[in-house]
TORFI-26415 format. One line per 3 residues: number of its first residue (from 1); for each residue x, y, z of N, C-alpha, C. Coordinates in Angstrom, 3 decimals. Example, Ala and Ser with C-alpha at 12.3 -4.5 7.8 and 13.67 -1.06 7.14 Angstrom:
# residues 2
1	13.190,-5.690,7.800,12.300,-4.500,7.800,13.200,-3.300,7.800; 12.850,-2.250,7.080,13.670,-1.060,7.140,12.900,0.030,7.870;
END
This chain:
# residues 109
1	22.792,44.589,49.984,22.481,43.726,51.119,21.102,44.061,51.617; 20.257,43.013,51.773,18.895,43.199,52.221,18.871,43.302,53.728; 17.920,44.123,54.214,17.741,44.296,55.613,16.658,43.346,56.109;
4	16.864,42.648,57.186,15.892,41.697,57.762,14.939,42.528,58.591; 13.583,42.410,58.221,12.553,43.204,58.963,12.204,42.586,60.306; 12.618,41.316,60.526,12.258,40.686,61.799,13.147,41.212,62.916;
7	12.572,41.228,64.120,13.356,41.666,65.268,14.333,40.544,65.663; 15.413,40.889,66.365,16.369,39.859,66.769,15.708,38.791,67.650; 14.731,39.151,68.475,14.037,38.226,69.334,13.211,37.231,68.518;
10	12.520,37.712,67.510,11.735,36.860,66.637,12.638,35.933,65.846; 13.742,36.457,65.421,14.729,35.658,64.665,15.281,34.495,65.547; 15.603,34.835,66.781,16.072,33.839,67.681,15.009,32.750,67.917;
13	13.771,33.149,68.084,12.699,32.147,68.330,12.490,31.229,67.116; 12.569,31.844,65.900,12.388,31.058,64.668,13.561,30.087,64.511; 14.766,30.579,64.755,15.916,29.663,64.682,15.849,28.563,65.745;
16	15.418,28.930,66.953,15.301,27.921,67.998,14.239,26.911,67.656; 13.139,27.337,67.093,12.053,26.400,66.717,12.548,25.463,65.606; 13.239,26.012,64.643,13.783,25.195,63.535,14.760,24.167,64.058;
19	15.646,24.567,64.935,16.644,23.666,65.470,15.944,22.549,66.323; 14.911,22.977,67.058,14.134,22.010,67.861,13.486,20.950,66.936; 12.853,21.355,65.889,12.165,20.461,64.935,13.207,19.543,64.269;
22	14.320,20.113,63.890,15.392,19.277,63.282,15.899,18.216,64.269; 16.076,18.602,65.519,16.514,17.640,66.539,15.498,16.537,66.769; 14.220,16.886,66.755,13.147,15.891,66.960,13.138,14.893,65.815;
25	13.246,15.394,64.579,13.231,14.486,63.438,14.506,13.586,63.424; 15.654,14.155,63.795,16.845,13.327,63.884,16.716,12.238,64.937; 16.190,12.542,66.079,16.012,11.558,67.119,14.980,10.542,66.720;
28	13.920,10.916,66.078,12.916,9.985,65.618,13.476,9.011,64.602; 14.336,9.482,63.723,14.925,8.608,62.725,15.953,7.625,63.355; 16.567,8.034,64.468,17.519,7.167,65.119,16.822,6.103,65.956;
31	15.638,6.337,66.405,14.910,5.400,67.312,13.737,4.769,66.588; 14.019,4.042,65.538,12.971,3.299,64.855,12.558,2.123,65.717; 11.244,1.986,65.872,10.695,0.847,66.693,10.054,-0.140,65.793;
34	10.246,-1.403,66.068,9.660,-2.456,65.312,8.245,-2.711,65.836; 7.212,-2.740,65.001,5.832,-2.893,65.460,5.578,-4.173,66.179; 6.198,-5.264,65.744,5.976,-6.554,66.380,6.557,-6.544,67.794;
37	7.754,-5.999,67.898,8.417,-5.903,69.224,7.594,-5.041,70.189; 7.093,-3.946,69.681,6.281,-3.043,70.525,4.984,-3.755,70.955; 4.380,-4.558,70.027,3.161,-5.263,70.384,3.452,-6.306,71.444;
40	4.522,-7.047,71.296,4.911,-8.064,72.275,5.167,-7.392,73.645; 5.871,-6.243,73.609,6.135,-5.563,74.847,4.865,-5.088,75.544; 3.923,-4.608,74.737,2.656,-4.135,75.275,1.869,-5.321,75.877;
43	1.858,-6.447,75.188,1.116,-7.586,75.697,1.723,-8.147,76.983; 3.032,-8.184,77.029,3.735,-8.628,78.248,3.419,-7.675,79.421; 3.406,-6.411,79.146,3.075,-5.461,80.202,1.621,-5.628,80.661;
46	0.704,-5.885,79.743,-0.679,-6.112,80.128,-0.798,-7.374,80.978; -0.108,-8.432,80.617,-0.125,-9.656,81.420,0.458,-9.388,82.788; 1.472,-8.609,82.878,2.056,-8.270,84.193,1.075,-7.497,85.055;
49	0.355,-6.550,84.418,-0.628,-5.818,85.144,-1.789,-6.686,85.669; -2.186,-7.654,84.857,-3.225,-8.557,85.270,-2.762,-9.420,86.424; -1.560,-9.875,86.360,-1.016,-10.716,87.458,-0.865,-9.860,88.747;
52	-0.454,-8.623,88.629,-0.381,-7.765,89.821,-1.756,-7.513,90.384; -2.753,-7.354,89.535,-4.124,-7.117,90.004,-4.632,-8.359,90.694; -4.375,-9.541,90.072,-4.820,-10.802,90.719,-4.160,-10.973,92.103;
55	-2.895,-10.627,92.225,-2.205,-10.715,93.487,-2.832,-9.754,94.488; -3.179,-8.570,94.056,-3.743,-7.583,94.983,-5.137,-8.033,95.425; -5.931,-8.578,94.507,-7.311,-9.005,94.859,-7.290,-10.191,95.784;
58	-6.378,-11.135,95.572,-6.317,-12.343,96.324,-5.404,-12.262,97.567; -4.772,-11.173,97.766,-3.966,-10.985,98.963,-2.515,-11.432,98.866; -2.183,-12.241,97.883,-0.764,-12.652,97.741,-0.531,-13.111,96.326;
61	0.760,-13.173,95.934,1.068,-13.630,94.598,0.794,-15.120,94.468; 0.951,-15.846,95.542,0.720,-17.302,95.511,-0.765,-17.614,95.241; -1.629,-16.962,95.972,-3.054,-17.228,95.737,-3.512,-16.657,94.392;
64	-2.980,-15.533,94.026,-3.265,-14.962,92.669,-2.832,-15.884,91.560; -1.609,-16.456,91.758,-1.103,-17.408,90.756,-1.953,-18.669,90.703; -2.444,-19.106,91.852,-3.327,-20.296,91.844,-4.580,-20.043,91.051;
67	-5.170,-18.848,91.242,-6.390,-18.477,90.525,-6.129,-18.467,89.021; -5.021,-17.853,88.660,-4.647,-17.810,87.229,-4.466,-19.199,86.652; -3.766,-20.037,87.367,-3.522,-21.440,86.952,-4.821,-22.182,86.767;
70	-5.746,-22.049,87.703,-7.075,-22.686,87.566,-7.814,-22.200,86.389; -7.805,-20.909,86.117,-8.516,-20.362,84.973,-7.859,-20.843,83.662; -6.538,-20.936,83.636,-5.870,-21.432,82.412,-6.196,-22.906,82.196;
73	-6.244,-23.700,83.272,-6.612,-25.095,83.102,-8.052,-25.283,82.580; -8.975,-24.442,83.093,-10.349,-24.517,82.629,-10.406,-24.120,81.126; -9.727,-23.092,80.754,-9.683,-22.684,79.372,-9.070,-23.742,78.486;
76	-8.026,-24.382,78.932,-7.359,-25.438,78.117,-8.305,-26.656,77.962; -8.970,-27.002,79.060,-9.911,-28.129,78.986,-11.072,-27.853,78.019; -11.516,-26.621,77.993,-12.602,-26.276,77.076,-12.115,-26.150,75.636;
79	-10.908,-25.732,75.455,-10.388,-25.478,74.099,-9.952,-26.752,73.415; -9.471,-27.749,74.135,-8.988,-28.980,73.567,-9.997,-29.689,72.623; -11.241,-29.900,73.073,-12.198,-30.542,72.198,-12.508,-29.704,70.973;
82	-12.585,-28.391,71.105,-12.855,-27.551,69.972,-11.722,-27.583,68.913; -10.517,-27.609,69.394,-9.351,-27.681,68.497,-9.345,-29.045,67.766; -9.587,-30.153,68.536,-9.603,-31.436,67.910,-10.690,-31.555,66.863;
85	-11.845,-30.976,67.157,-12.988,-31.048,66.194,-12.644,-30.211,64.929; -12.052,-29.029,65.097,-11.626,-28.231,63.985,-10.587,-28.941,63.124; -9.626,-29.630,63.732,-8.649,-30.374,63.006,-9.293,-31.519,62.221;
88	-10.241,-32.201,62.855,-10.910,-33.290,62.176,-11.729,-32.792,61.014; -12.433,-31.669,61.183,-13.222,-31.079,60.107,-12.301,-30.640,58.945; -11.158,-30.095,59.281,-10.232,-29.658,58.219,-9.700,-30.834,57.457;
91	-9.390,-31.927,58.175,-8.930,-33.125,57.469,-9.991,-33.723,56.572; -11.190,-33.754,57.027,-12.322,-34.239,56.175,-12.513,-33.380,54.981; -12.458,-32.051,55.141,-12.610,-31.129,54.044,-11.520,-31.344,53.005;
94	-10.292,-31.538,53.465,-9.205,-31.795,52.510,-9.383,-33.096,51.759; -9.875,-34.128,52.441,-10.111,-35.401,51.727,-11.203,-35.205,50.693; -12.288,-34.504,51.059,-13.385,-34.279,50.067,-12.898,-33.444,48.890;
97	-12.052,-32.447,49.156,-11.540,-31.617,48.037,-10.642,-32.461,47.123; -9.818,-33.349,47.741,-8.976,-34.211,46.947,-9.788,-35.169,46.058; -10.835,-35.733,46.624,-11.680,-36.639,45.890,-12.413,-35.913,44.753;
100	-12.851,-34.687,45.037,-13.523,-33.892,44.029,-12.603,-33.590,42.884; -11.360,-33.190,43.189,-10.366,-32.867,42.161,-10.032,-34.109,41.328; -9.950,-35.248,42.012,-9.635,-36.486,41.324,-10.745,-36.876,40.355;
103	-12.024,-36.735,40.779,-13.127,-37.094,39.905,-13.220,-36.099,38.723; -12.920,-34.859,38.950,-12.909,-33.877,37.831,-11.813,-34.241,36.810; -10.653,-34.596,37.327,-9.539,-34.987,36.469,-9.852,-36.216,35.647;
106	-10.599,-37.184,36.229,-10.936,-38.432,35.500,-11.954,-38.078,34.402; -12.915,-37.156,34.680,-13.878,-36.770,33.640,-13.241,-36.060,32.493; -12.226,-35.244,32.764,-11.542,-34.518,31.670,-10.684,-35.469,30.860;
109	-9.985,-36.415,31.549,-9.025,-37.273,30.857,-9.705,-38.422,30.351;
END
């Protein structure tokens, strides 16, 4: 039988550390988090913080909400023409690509 050169105190600390690491890895494997869910949670928390800050700056949730609504309306008004133009450009590009493919097919055939 081999004699253990470590002191009982060192042995206890090593065993305790090993048990602690095993418990951490077990808990980590039980609590798998989905990255999309965590991202959505983080974004919702950020929006909540912004709304709280707006309420604090404007003195009430009602006035803070009005400021947020006005800013969203301005953003929507500015974004609508850009989105419509992008959609129009995409449609035109698809028509041109279709015509180009059709003319190539006629040259081959």
